[in-house]
PDB file of N, CA, C, O and CB in Angstrom:
ATOM      1  N   UNK A   1      14.525  28.979 -81.779  1.00  0.00           N
ATOM      2  CA  UNK A   1      13.957  28.903 -80.440  1.00  0.00           C
ATOM      3  C   UNK A   1      15.097  28.730 -79.438  1.00  0.00           C
ATOM      4  O   UNK A   1      15.962  27.869 -79.596  1.00  0.00           O
ATOM      5  CB  UNK A   1      12.928  27.733 -80.329  1.00  0.00           C
ATOM      6  N   UNK A   2      15.074  29.564 -78.414  1.00  0.00           N
ATOM      7  CA  UNK A   2      16.066  29.416 -77.369  1.00  0.00           C
ATOM      8  C   UNK A   2      15.516  28.532 -76.266  1.00  0.00           C
ATOM      9  O   UNK A   2      14.322  28.236 -76.231  1.00  0.00           O
ATOM     10  CB  UNK A   2      16.485  30.782 -76.814  1.00  0.00           C
ATOM     11  N   UNK A   3      16.396  28.111 -75.361  1.00  0.00           N
ATOM     12  CA  UNK A   3      15.962  27.308 -74.222  1.00  0.00           C
ATOM     13  C   UNK A   3      16.356  28.020 -72.932  1.00  0.00           C
ATOM     14  O   UNK A   3      17.304  28.805 -72.894  1.00  0.00           O
ATOM     15  CB  UNK A   3      16.579  25.878 -74.277  1.00  0.00           C
ATOM     16  N   UNK A   4      15.605  27.724 -71.884  1.00  0.00           N
ATOM     17  CA  UNK A   4      15.888  28.253 -70.553  1.00  0.00           C
ATOM     18  C   UNK A   4      15.893  27.073 -69.600  1.00  0.00           C
ATOM     19  O   UNK A   4      14.902  26.350 -69.493  1.00  0.00           O
ATOM     20  CB  UNK A   4      14.837  29.345 -70.116  1.00  0.00           C
ATOM     21  N   UNK A   5      17.012  26.877 -68.905  1.00  0.00           N
ATOM     22  CA  UNK A   5      17.118  25.777 -67.954  1.00  0.00           C
ATOM     23  C   UNK A   5      16.539  26.206 -66.619  1.00  0.00           C
ATOM     24  O   UNK A   5      17.037  27.126 -65.969  1.00  0.00           O
ATOM     25  CB  UNK A   5      18.586  25.323 -67.790  1.00  0.00           C
ATOM     26  N   UNK A   6      15.498  25.534 -66.233  1.00  0.00           N
ATOM     27  CA  UNK A   6      14.776  25.855 -64.994  1.00  0.00           C
ATOM     28  C   UNK A   6      15.472  25.208 -63.804  1.00  0.00           C
ATOM     29  O   UNK A   6      15.765  24.012 -63.813  1.00  0.00           O
ATOM     30  CB  UNK A   6      13.301  25.385 -65.076  1.00  0.00           C
ATOM     31  N   UNK A   7      15.729  26.010 -62.789  1.00  0.00           N
ATOM     32  CA  UNK A   7      16.261  25.493 -61.528  1.00  0.00           C
ATOM     33  C   UNK A   7      15.126  25.561 -60.519  1.00  0.00           C
ATOM     34  O   UNK A   7      14.741  26.646 -60.084  1.00  0.00           O
ATOM     35  CB  UNK A   7      17.529  26.309 -61.037  1.00  0.00           C
ATOM     36  N   UNK A   8      14.603  24.431 -60.155  1.00  0.00           N
ATOM     37  CA  UNK A   8      13.440  24.382 -59.270  1.00  0.00           C
ATOM     38  C   UNK A   8      12.236  23.876 -60.040  1.00  0.00           C
ATOM     39  O   UNK A   8      12.356  23.408 -61.172  1.00  0.00           O
ATOM     40  CB  UNK A   8      13.148  25.771 -58.660  1.00  0.00           C
ATOM     41  N   UNK A   9      11.065  23.978 -59.406  1.00  0.00           N
ATOM     42  CA  UNK A   9       9.839  23.435 -59.990  1.00  0.00           C
ATOM     43  C   UNK A   9       9.191  24.365 -61.016  1.00  0.00           C
ATOM     44  O   UNK A   9       8.575  23.900 -61.975  1.00  0.00           O
ATOM     45  CB  UNK A   9       8.851  23.136 -58.897  1.00  0.00           C
ATOM     46  N   UNK A  10       9.333  25.689 -60.813  1.00  0.00           N
ATOM     47  CA  UNK A  10       8.680  26.642 -61.712  1.00  0.00           C
ATOM     48  C   UNK A  10       9.343  28.007 -61.599  1.00  0.00           C
ATOM     49  O   UNK A  10      10.150  28.253 -60.703  1.00  0.00           O
ATOM     50  CB  UNK A  10       7.172  26.749 -61.397  1.00  0.00           C
ATOM     51  N   UNK A  11       8.983  28.893 -62.531  1.00  0.00           N
ATOM     52  CA  UNK A  11       9.378  30.298 -62.470  1.00  0.00           C
ATOM     53  C   UNK A  11       8.141  31.119 -62.845  1.00  0.00           C
ATOM     54  O   UNK A  11       7.471  30.798 -63.827  1.00  0.00           O
ATOM     55  CB  UNK A  11      10.608  30.610 -63.435  1.00  0.00           C
ATOM     56  N   UNK A  12       7.825  32.169 -62.085  1.00  0.00           N
ATOM     57  CA  UNK A  12       6.677  33.003 -62.448  1.00  0.00           C
ATOM     58  C   UNK A  12       6.897  33.672 -63.806  1.00  0.00           C
ATOM     59  O   UNK A  12       8.021  34.049 -64.140  1.00  0.00           O
ATOM     60  CB  UNK A  12       6.424  34.071 -61.365  1.00  0.00           C
ATOM     61  N   UNK A  13       5.839  33.817 -64.578  1.00  0.00           N
ATOM     62  CA  UNK A  13       5.925  34.391 -65.920  1.00  0.00           C
ATOM     63  C   UNK A  13       6.647  35.741 -65.918  1.00  0.00           C
ATOM     64  O   UNK A  13       7.523  35.978 -66.750  1.00  0.00           O
ATOM     65  CB  UNK A  13       4.526  34.552 -66.510  1.00  0.00           C
ATOM     66  N   UNK A  14       6.280  36.628 -64.980  1.00  0.00           N
ATOM     67  CA  UNK A  14       6.888  37.964 -64.912  1.00  0.00           C
ATOM     68  C   UNK A  14       8.397  37.854 -64.729  1.00  0.00           C
ATOM     69  O   UNK A  14       9.163  38.559 -65.386  1.00  0.00           O
ATOM     70  CB  UNK A  14       6.271  38.788 -63.759  1.00  0.00           C
ATOM     71  N   UNK A  15       8.812  36.977 -63.845  1.00  0.00           N
ATOM     72  CA  UNK A  15      10.243  36.806 -63.577  1.00  0.00           C
ATOM     73  C   UNK A  15      10.960  36.239 -64.799  1.00  0.00           C
ATOM     74  O   UNK A  15      12.076  36.656 -65.109  1.00  0.00           O
ATOM     75  CB  UNK A  15      10.459  35.885 -62.363  1.00  0.00           C
ATOM     76  N   UNK A  16      10.331  35.293 -65.495  1.00  0.00           N
ATOM     77  CA  UNK A  16      10.934  34.720 -66.697  1.00  0.00           C
ATOM     78  C   UNK A  16      11.186  35.793 -67.749  1.00  0.00           C
ATOM     79  O   UNK A  16      12.262  35.836 -68.345  1.00  0.00           O
ATOM     80  CB  UNK A  16      10.038  33.621 -67.272  1.00  0.00           C
ATOM     81  N   UNK A  17      10.217  36.645 -67.978  1.00  0.00           N
ATOM     82  CA  UNK A  17      10.378  37.707 -68.976  1.00  0.00           C
ATOM     83  C   UNK A  17      11.544  38.627 -68.617  1.00  0.00           C
ATOM     84  O   UNK A  17      12.272  39.083 -69.499  1.00  0.00           O
ATOM     85  CB  UNK A  17       9.082  38.523 -69.101  1.00  0.00           C
ATOM     86  N   UNK A  18      11.719  38.897 -67.329  1.00  0.00           N
ATOM     87  CA  UNK A  18      12.828  39.751 -66.884  1.00  0.00           C
ATOM     88  C   UNK A  18      14.163  39.029 -67.024  1.00  0.00           C
ATOM     89  O   UNK A  18      15.129  39.614 -67.514  1.00  0.00           O
ATOM     90  CB  UNK A  18      12.619  40.190 -65.423  1.00  0.00           C
ATOM     91  N   UNK A  19      14.235  37.762 -66.602  1.00  0.00           N
ATOM     92  CA  UNK A  19      15.481  36.994 -66.663  1.00  0.00           C
ATOM     93  C   UNK A  19      15.972  36.858 -68.105  1.00  0.00           C
ATOM     94  O   UNK A  19      17.175  36.894 -68.363  1.00  0.00           O
ATOM     95  CB  UNK A  19      15.284  35.601 -66.038  1.00  0.00           C
ATOM     96  N   UNK A  20      15.042  36.702 -69.033  1.00  0.00           N
ATOM     97  CA  UNK A  20      15.402  36.560 -70.446  1.00  0.00           C
ATOM     98  C   UNK A  20      15.767  37.904 -71.093  1.00  0.00           C
ATOM     99  O   UNK A  20      16.189  37.947 -72.249  1.00  0.00           O
ATOM    100  CB  UNK A  20      14.250  35.917 -71.211  1.00  0.00           C
ATOM    101  N   UNK A  21      15.601  38.999 -70.340  1.00  0.00           N
ATOM    102  CA  UNK A  21      15.826  40.358 -70.856  1.00  0.00           C
ATOM    103  C   UNK A  21      14.898  40.690 -72.020  1.00  0.00           C
ATOM    104  O   UNK A  21      15.265  41.443 -72.922  1.00  0.00           O
ATOM    105  CB  UNK A  21      17.279  40.519 -71.298  1.00  0.00           C
ATOM    106  N   UNK A  22      13.703  40.129 -71.994  1.00  0.00           N
ATOM    107  CA  UNK A  22      12.695  40.440 -73.009  1.00  0.00           C
ATOM    108  C   UNK A  22      11.958  41.724 -72.650  1.00  0.00           C
ATOM    109  O   UNK A  22      11.325  42.342 -73.506  1.00  0.00           O
ATOM    110  CB  UNK A  22      11.696  39.274 -73.160  1.00  0.00           C
ATOM    111  N   UNK A  23      12.041  42.124 -71.390  1.00  0.00           N
ATOM    112  CA  UNK A  23      11.459  43.387 -70.924  1.00  0.00           C
ATOM    113  C   UNK A  23      12.500  44.073 -70.047  1.00  0.00           C
ATOM    114  O   UNK A  23      13.442  43.440 -69.570  1.00  0.00           O
ATOM    115  CB  UNK A  23      10.107  43.155 -70.134  1.00  0.00           C
ATOM    116  N   UNK A  24      12.318  45.368 -69.844  1.00  0.00           N
ATOM    117  CA  UNK A  24      13.301  46.134 -69.078  1.00  0.00           C
ATOM    118  C   UNK A  24      13.102  46.042 -67.570  1.00  0.00           C
ATOM    119  O   UNK A  24      14.068  46.117 -66.811  1.00  0.00           O
ATOM    120  CB  UNK A  24      13.254  47.572 -69.494  1.00  0.00           C
ATOM    121  N   UNK A  25      11.850  45.879 -67.129  1.00  0.00           N
ATOM    122  CA  UNK A  25      11.573  45.839 -65.694  1.00  0.00           C
ATOM    123  C   UNK A  25      10.256  45.124 -65.433  1.00  0.00           C
ATOM    124  O   UNK A  25       9.510  44.803 -66.358  1.00  0.00           O
ATOM    125  CB  UNK A  25      11.535  47.262 -65.106  1.00  0.00           C
ATOM    126  N   UNK A  26       9.983  44.879 -64.143  1.00  0.00           N
ATOM    127  CA  UNK A  26       8.791  44.137 -63.757  1.00  0.00           C
ATOM    128  C   UNK A  26       7.490  44.779 -64.177  1.00  0.00           C
ATOM    129  O   UNK A  26       6.548  44.085 -64.558  1.00  0.00           O
ATOM    130  CB  UNK A  26       8.780  43.952 -62.302  1.00  0.00           C
ATOM    131  N   UNK A  27       7.426  46.110 -64.111  1.00  0.00           N
ATOM    132  CA  UNK A  27       6.206  46.807 -64.526  1.00  0.00           C
ATOM    133  C   UNK A  27       5.908  46.580 -65.992  1.00  0.00           C
ATOM    134  O   UNK A  27       4.752  46.407 -66.378  1.00  0.00           O
ATOM    135  CB  UNK A  27       6.324  48.295 -64.253  1.00  0.00           C
ATOM    136  N   UNK A  28       6.941  46.580 -66.804  1.00  0.00           N
ATOM    137  CA  UNK A  28       6.755  46.324 -68.232  1.00  0.00           C
ATOM    138  C   UNK A  28       6.310  44.879 -68.461  1.00  0.00           C
ATOM    139  O   UNK A  28       5.464  44.612 -69.313  1.00  0.00           O
ATOM    140  CB  UNK A  28       8.058  46.615 -69.010  1.00  0.00           C
ATOM    141  N   UNK A  29       6.885  43.952 -67.696  1.00  0.00           N
ATOM    142  CA  UNK A  29       6.497  42.544 -67.806  1.00  0.00           C
ATOM    143  C   UNK A  29       5.024  42.369 -67.487  1.00  0.00           C
ATOM    144  O   UNK A  29       4.316  41.663 -68.205  1.00  0.00           O
ATOM    145  CB  UNK A  29       7.347  41.673 -66.873  1.00  0.00           C
ATOM    146  N   UNK A  30       4.549  43.003 -66.414  1.00  0.00           N
ATOM    147  CA  UNK A  30       3.136  42.910 -66.058  1.00  0.00           C
ATOM    148  C   UNK A  30       2.251  43.476 -67.162  1.00  0.00           C
ATOM    149  O   UNK A  30       1.208  42.909 -67.487  1.00  0.00           O
ATOM    150  CB  UNK A  30       2.870  43.643 -64.746  1.00  0.00           C
ATOM    151  N   UNK A  31       2.673  44.586 -67.726  1.00  0.00           N
ATOM    152  CA  UNK A  31       1.879  45.247 -68.765  1.00  0.00           C
ATOM    153  C   UNK A  31       1.751  44.388 -70.027  1.00  0.00           C
ATOM    154  O   UNK A  31       0.660  44.272 -70.584  1.00  0.00           O
ATOM    155  CB  UNK A  31       2.503  46.593 -69.120  1.00  0.00           C
ATOM    156  N   UNK A  32       2.856  43.786 -70.482  1.00  0.00           N
ATOM    157  CA  UNK A  32       2.775  42.995 -71.719  1.00  0.00           C
ATOM    158  C   UNK A  32       1.918  41.748 -71.516  1.00  0.00           C
ATOM    159  O   UNK A  32       1.243  41.293 -72.440  1.00  0.00           O
ATOM    160  CB  UNK A  32       4.184  42.592 -72.196  1.00  0.00           C
ATOM    161  N   UNK A  33       1.951  41.191 -70.286  1.00  0.00           N
ATOM    162  CA  UNK A  33       1.091  40.034 -69.996  1.00  0.00           C
ATOM    163  C   UNK A  33      -0.372  40.482 -69.978  1.00  0.00           C
ATOM    164  O   UNK A  33      -1.221  39.847 -70.604  1.00  0.00           O
ATOM    165  CB  UNK A  33       1.482  39.374 -68.630  1.00  0.00           C
ATOM    166  N   UNK A  34      -0.667  41.566 -69.268  1.00  0.00           N
ATOM    167  CA  UNK A  34      -2.045  42.072 -69.180  1.00  0.00           C
ATOM    168  C   UNK A  34      -2.605  42.455 -70.553  1.00  0.00           C
ATOM    169  O   UNK A  34      -3.800  42.302 -70.806  1.00  0.00           O
ATOM    170  CB  UNK A  34      -2.101  43.283 -68.246  1.00  0.00           C
ATOM    171  N   UNK A  35      -1.739  42.950 -71.432  1.00  0.00           N
ATOM    172  CA  UNK A  35      -2.171  43.365 -72.769  1.00  0.00           C
ATOM    173  C   UNK A  35      -2.313  42.194 -73.744  1.00  0.00           C
ATOM    174  O   UNK A  35      -2.661  42.395 -74.908  1.00  0.00           O
ATOM    175  CB  UNK A  35      -1.192  44.368 -73.331  1.00  0.00           C
ATOM    176  N   UNK A  36      -2.042  40.965 -73.270  1.00  0.00           N
ATOM    177  CA  UNK A  36      -2.211  39.784 -74.112  1.00  0.00           C
ATOM    178  C   UNK A  36      -1.126  39.610 -75.153  1.00  0.00           C
ATOM    179  O   UNK A  36      -1.364  39.008 -76.200  1.00  0.00           O
ATOM    180  CB  UNK A  36      -3.524  39.842 -74.792  1.00  0.00           C
ATOM    181  N   UNK A  37       0.061  40.127 -74.883  1.00  0.00           N
ATOM    182  CA  UNK A  37       1.157  40.054 -75.850  1.00  0.00           C
ATOM    183  C   UNK A  37       2.050  38.827 -75.656  1.00  0.00           C
ATOM    184  O   UNK A  37       2.969  38.595 -76.442  1.00  0.00           O
ATOM    185  CB  UNK A  37       1.997  41.304 -75.759  1.00  0.00           C
ATOM    186  N   UNK A  38       1.780  38.044 -74.611  1.00  0.00           N
ATOM    187  CA  UNK A  38       2.596  36.865 -74.311  1.00  0.00           C
ATOM    188  C   UNK A  38       1.757  35.612 -74.532  1.00  0.00           C
ATOM    189  O   UNK A  38       0.611  35.530 -74.093  1.00  0.00           O
ATOM    190  CB  UNK A  38       3.141  36.914 -72.850  1.00  0.00           C
ATOM    191  N   UNK A  39       2.348  34.639 -75.220  1.00  0.00           N
ATOM    192  CA  UNK A  39       1.672  33.355 -75.422  1.00  0.00           C
ATOM    193  C   UNK A  39       2.344  32.300 -74.556  1.00  0.00           C
ATOM    194  O   UNK A  39       3.568  32.250 -74.436  1.00  0.00           O
ATOM    195  CB  UNK A  39       1.697  32.934 -76.924  1.00  0.00           C
ATOM    196  N   UNK A  40       1.506  31.457 -73.954  1.00  0.00           N
ATOM    197  CA  UNK A  40       1.956  30.366 -73.098  1.00  0.00           C
ATOM    198  C   UNK A  40       1.433  29.071 -73.711  1.00  0.00           C
ATOM    199  O   UNK A  40       0.224  28.840 -73.753  1.00  0.00           O
ATOM    200  CB  UNK A  40       1.459  30.547 -71.609  1.00  0.00           C
ATOM    201  N   UNK A  41       2.344  28.232 -74.183  1.00  0.00           N
ATOM    202  CA  UNK A  41       1.976  26.982 -74.850  1.00  0.00           C
ATOM    203  C   UNK A  41       0.982  27.225 -75.987  1.00  0.00           C
ATOM    204  O   UNK A  41       0.019  26.476 -76.155  1.00  0.00           O
ATOM    205  CB  UNK A  41       1.382  25.999 -73.839  1.00  0.00           C
ATOM    206  N   UNK A  42       1.232  28.284 -76.765  1.00  0.00           N
ATOM    207  CA  UNK A  42       0.447  28.558 -77.963  1.00  0.00           C
ATOM    208  C   UNK A  42      -0.800  29.397 -77.781  1.00  0.00           C
ATOM    209  O   UNK A  42      -1.462  29.735 -78.763  1.00  0.00           O
ATOM    210  CB  UNK A  42       0.061  27.305 -78.558  1.00  0.00           C
ATOM    211  N   UNK A  43      -1.137  29.742 -76.547  1.00  0.00           N
ATOM    212  CA  UNK A  43      -2.348  30.525 -76.298  1.00  0.00           C
ATOM    213  C   UNK A  43      -2.024  31.736 -75.426  1.00  0.00           C
ATOM    214  O   UNK A  43      -1.135  31.684 -74.576  1.00  0.00           O
ATOM    215  CB  UNK A  43      -3.434  29.653 -75.625  1.00  0.00           C
ATOM    216  N   UNK A  44      -2.749  32.811 -75.649  1.00  0.00           N
ATOM    217  CA  UNK A  44      -2.589  33.999 -74.815  1.00  0.00           C
ATOM    218  C   UNK A  44      -3.065  33.665 -73.403  1.00  0.00           C
ATOM    219  O   UNK A  44      -4.130  33.077 -73.216  1.00  0.00           O
ATOM    220  CB  UNK A  44      -3.380  35.218 -75.404  1.00  0.00           C
ATOM    221  N   UNK A  45      -2.261  34.048 -72.418  1.00  0.00           N
ATOM    222  CA  UNK A  45      -2.615  33.804 -71.017  1.00  0.00           C
ATOM    223  C   UNK A  45      -2.350  35.087 -70.252  1.00  0.00           C
ATOM    224  O   UNK A  45      -1.233  35.602 -70.274  1.00  0.00           O
ATOM    225  CB  UNK A  45      -1.803  32.598 -70.408  1.00  0.00           C
ATOM    226  N   UNK A  46      -3.359  35.608 -69.578  1.00  0.00           N
ATOM    227  CA  UNK A  46      -3.262  36.908 -68.915  1.00  0.00           C
ATOM    228  C   UNK A  46      -2.824  36.833 -67.450  1.00  0.00           C
ATOM    229  O   UNK A  46      -2.804  37.851 -66.758  1.00  0.00           O
ATOM    230  CB  UNK A  46      -4.584  37.601 -68.994  1.00  0.00           C
ATOM    231  N   UNK A  47      -2.474  35.641 -66.978  1.00  0.00           N
ATOM    232  CA  UNK A  47      -2.074  35.483 -65.571  1.00  0.00           C
ATOM    233  C   UNK A  47      -0.617  35.919 -65.375  1.00  0.00           C
ATOM    234  O   UNK A  47       0.300  35.321 -65.938  1.00  0.00           O
ATOM    235  CB  UNK A  47      -2.259  34.011 -65.114  1.00  0.00           C
ATOM    236  N   UNK A  48      -0.421  36.949 -64.583  1.00  0.00           N
ATOM    237  CA  UNK A  48       0.921  37.473 -64.332  1.00  0.00           C
ATOM    238  C   UNK A  48       1.732  36.534 -63.442  1.00  0.00           C
ATOM    239  O   UNK A  48       2.953  36.458 -63.572  1.00  0.00           O
ATOM    240  CB  UNK A  48       0.836  38.856 -63.689  1.00  0.00           C
ATOM    241  N   UNK A  49       1.072  35.831 -62.553  1.00  0.00           N
ATOM    242  CA  UNK A  49       1.773  34.942 -61.631  1.00  0.00           C
ATOM    243  C   UNK A  49       1.743  33.490 -62.106  1.00  0.00           C
ATOM    244  O   UNK A  49       1.944  32.565 -61.319  1.00  0.00           O
ATOM    245  CB  UNK A  49       1.162  35.043 -60.241  1.00  0.00           C
ATOM    246  N   UNK A  50       1.494  33.306 -63.377  1.00  0.00           N
ATOM    247  CA  UNK A  50       1.481  31.975 -63.972  1.00  0.00           C
ATOM    248  C   UNK A  50       2.789  31.254 -63.671  1.00  0.00           C
ATOM    249  O   UNK A  50       3.866  31.830 -63.830  1.00  0.00           O
ATOM    250  CB  UNK A  50       1.248  32.060 -65.491  1.00  0.00           C
ATOM    251  N   UNK A  51       2.705  30.010 -63.243  1.00  0.00           N
ATOM    252  CA  UNK A  51       3.887  29.215 -62.938  1.00  0.00           C
ATOM    253  C   UNK A  51       4.335  28.483 -64.202  1.00  0.00           C
ATOM    254  O   UNK A  51       3.682  27.536 -64.642  1.00  0.00           O
ATOM    255  CB  UNK A  51       3.601  28.208 -61.785  1.00  0.00           C
ATOM    256  N   UNK A  52       5.432  28.918 -64.775  1.00  0.00           N
ATOM    257  CA  UNK A  52       5.985  28.305 -65.982  1.00  0.00           C
ATOM    258  C   UNK A  52       6.864  27.139 -65.546  1.00  0.00           C
ATOM    259  O   UNK A  52       7.726  27.286 -64.680  1.00  0.00           O
ATOM    260  CB  UNK A  52       6.800  29.347 -66.841  1.00  0.00           C
ATOM    261  N   UNK A  53       6.633  25.972 -66.160  1.00  0.00           N
ATOM    262  CA  UNK A  53       7.327  24.744 -65.757  1.00  0.00           C
ATOM    263  C   UNK A  53       8.064  24.119 -66.933  1.00  0.00           C
ATOM    264  O   UNK A  53       7.922  24.551 -68.077  1.00  0.00           O
ATOM    265  CB  UNK A  53       6.335  23.736 -65.167  1.00  0.00           C
ATOM    266  N   UNK A  54       8.852  23.094 -66.629  1.00  0.00           N
ATOM    267  CA  UNK A  54       9.607  22.385 -67.667  1.00  0.00           C
ATOM    268  C   UNK A  54       8.656  21.860 -68.733  1.00  0.00           C
ATOM    269  O   UNK A  54       7.582  21.342 -68.426  1.00  0.00           O
ATOM    270  CB  UNK A  54      10.427  21.220 -67.056  1.00  0.00           C
ATOM    271  N   UNK A  55       9.069  22.005 -70.000  1.00  0.00           N
ATOM    272  CA  UNK A  55       8.259  21.551 -71.120  1.00  0.00           C
ATOM    273  C   UNK A  55       7.383  22.640 -71.706  1.00  0.00           C
ATOM    274  O   UNK A  55       6.870  22.488 -72.815  1.00  0.00           O
ATOM    275  CB  UNK A  55       7.407  20.410 -70.694  1.00  0.00           C
ATOM    276  N   UNK A  56       7.198  23.748 -70.976  1.00  0.00           N
ATOM    277  CA  UNK A  56       6.369  24.854 -71.467  1.00  0.00           C
ATOM    278  C   UNK A  56       7.116  25.675 -72.510  1.00  0.00           C
ATOM    279  O   UNK A  56       8.346  25.716 -72.531  1.00  0.00           O
ATOM    280  CB  UNK A  56       5.931  25.756 -70.305  1.00  0.00           C
ATOM    281  N   UNK A  57       6.340  26.330 -73.376  1.00  0.00           N
ATOM    282  CA  UNK A  57       6.888  27.215 -74.398  1.00  0.00           C
ATOM    283  C   UNK A  57       6.241  28.584 -74.233  1.00  0.00           C
ATOM    284  O   UNK A  57       5.018  28.694 -74.145  1.00  0.00           O
ATOM    285  CB  UNK A  57       6.649  26.645 -75.840  1.00  0.00           C
ATOM    286  N   UNK A  58       7.069  29.629 -74.192  1.00  0.00           N
ATOM    287  CA  UNK A  58       6.597  30.996 -74.024  1.00  0.00           C
ATOM    288  C   UNK A  58       7.038  31.804 -75.240  1.00  0.00           C
ATOM    289  O   UNK A  58       8.178  31.699 -75.692  1.00  0.00           O
ATOM    290  CB  UNK A  58       7.139  31.628 -72.698  1.00  0.00           C
ATOM    291  N   UNK A  59       6.105  32.623 -75.768  1.00  0.00           N
ATOM    292  CA  UNK A  59       6.395  33.452 -76.941  1.00  0.00           C
ATOM    293  C   UNK A  59       6.071  34.911 -76.625  1.00  0.00           C
ATOM    294  O   UNK A  59       5.075  35.215 -75.968  1.00  0.00           O
ATOM    295  CB  UNK A  59       5.586  32.967 -78.182  1.00  0.00           C
ATOM    296  N   UNK A  60       6.937  35.808 -77.110  1.00  0.00           N
ATOM    297  CA  UNK A  60       6.715  37.236 -76.941  1.00  0.00           C
ATOM    298  C   UNK A  60       7.519  38.003 -77.979  1.00  0.00           C
ATOM    299  O   UNK A  60       8.720  37.780 -78.129  1.00  0.00           O
ATOM    300  CB  UNK A  60       7.094  37.688 -75.515  1.00  0.00           C
ATOM    301  N   UNK A  61       6.869  38.895 -78.687  1.00  0.00           N
ATOM    302  CA  UNK A  61       7.546  39.817 -79.595  1.00  0.00           C
ATOM    303  C   UNK A  61       8.457  39.116 -80.599  1.00  0.00           C
ATOM    304  O   UNK A  61       9.569  39.572 -80.865  1.00  0.00           O
ATOM    305  CB  UNK A  61       8.350  40.807 -78.801  1.00  0.00           C
ATOM    306  N   UNK A  62       7.979  38.009 -81.149  1.00  0.00           N
ATOM    307  CA  UNK A  62       8.756  37.262 -82.144  1.00  0.00           C
ATOM    308  C   UNK A  62       9.813  36.341 -81.556  1.00  0.00           C
ATOM    309  O   UNK A  62      10.540  35.683 -82.302  1.00  0.00           O
ATOM    310  CB  UNK A  62       9.415  38.216 -83.072  1.00  0.00           C
ATOM    311  N   UNK A  63       9.911  36.282 -80.247  1.00  0.00           N
ATOM    312  CA  UNK A  63      10.890  35.434 -79.568  1.00  0.00           C
ATOM    313  C   UNK A  63      10.174  34.243 -78.946  1.00  0.00           C
ATOM    314  O   UNK A  63       9.029  34.354 -78.510  1.00  0.00           O
ATOM    315  CB  UNK A  63      11.669  36.233 -78.486  1.00  0.00           C
ATOM    316  N   UNK A  64      10.860  33.104 -78.910  1.00  0.00           N
ATOM    317  CA  UNK A  64      10.277  31.890 -78.349  1.00  0.00           C
ATOM    318  C   UNK A  64      11.314  31.216 -77.453  1.00  0.00           C
ATOM    319  O   UNK A  64      12.494  31.140 -77.794  1.00  0.00           O
ATOM    320  CB  UNK A  64       9.797  30.922 -79.477  1.00  0.00           C
ATOM    321  N   UNK A  65      10.853  30.731 -76.310  1.00  0.00           N
ATOM    322  CA  UNK A  65      11.737  29.987 -75.402  1.00  0.00           C
ATOM    323  C   UNK A  65      11.031  28.716 -74.939  1.00  0.00           C
ATOM    324  O   UNK A  65       9.836  28.724 -74.641  1.00  0.00           O
ATOM    325  CB  UNK A  65      12.147  30.864 -74.175  1.00  0.00           C
ATOM    326  N   UNK A  66      11.787  27.631 -74.886  1.00  0.00           N
ATOM    327  CA  UNK A  66      11.286  26.375 -74.340  1.00  0.00           C
ATOM    328  C   UNK A  66      11.967  26.179 -73.000  1.00  0.00           C
ATOM    329  O   UNK A  66      13.183  26.332 -72.881  1.00  0.00           O
ATOM    330  CB  UNK A  66      11.551  25.159 -75.311  1.00  0.00           C
ATOM    331  N   UNK A  67      11.182  25.842 -71.995  1.00  0.00           N
ATOM    332  CA  UNK A  67      11.698  25.631 -70.651  1.00  0.00           C
ATOM    333  C   UNK A  67      12.153  24.187 -70.525  1.00  0.00           C
ATOM    334  O   UNK A  67      11.384  23.259 -70.778  1.00  0.00           O
ATOM    335  CB  UNK A  67      10.630  25.975 -69.576  1.00  0.00           C
ATOM    336  N   UNK A  68      13.412  24.004 -70.131  1.00  0.00           N
ATOM    337  CA  UNK A  68      13.970  22.652 -70.004  1.00  0.00           C
ATOM    338  C   UNK A  68      14.487  22.418 -68.602  1.00  0.00           C
ATOM    339  O   UNK A  68      14.994  21.337 -68.303  1.00  0.00           O
ATOM    340  CB  UNK A  68      15.095  22.429 -71.022  1.00  0.00           C
TER     341      UNK A  68
END
């Protein structure tokens, strides 16, 4: 599991996927979220503008990141 150090209160899910280079662009990030391919704290969450905060865990395509 990798970690991502959050600067600020939150990061939108779409932006997190792009920053981690888990997707190539924003359109792809929106699509994988809409298709239910991303897990947020162990559950599928379809909200593209979800605010990911410290302590959260995001999973996608066999990759996992904990927000610190």
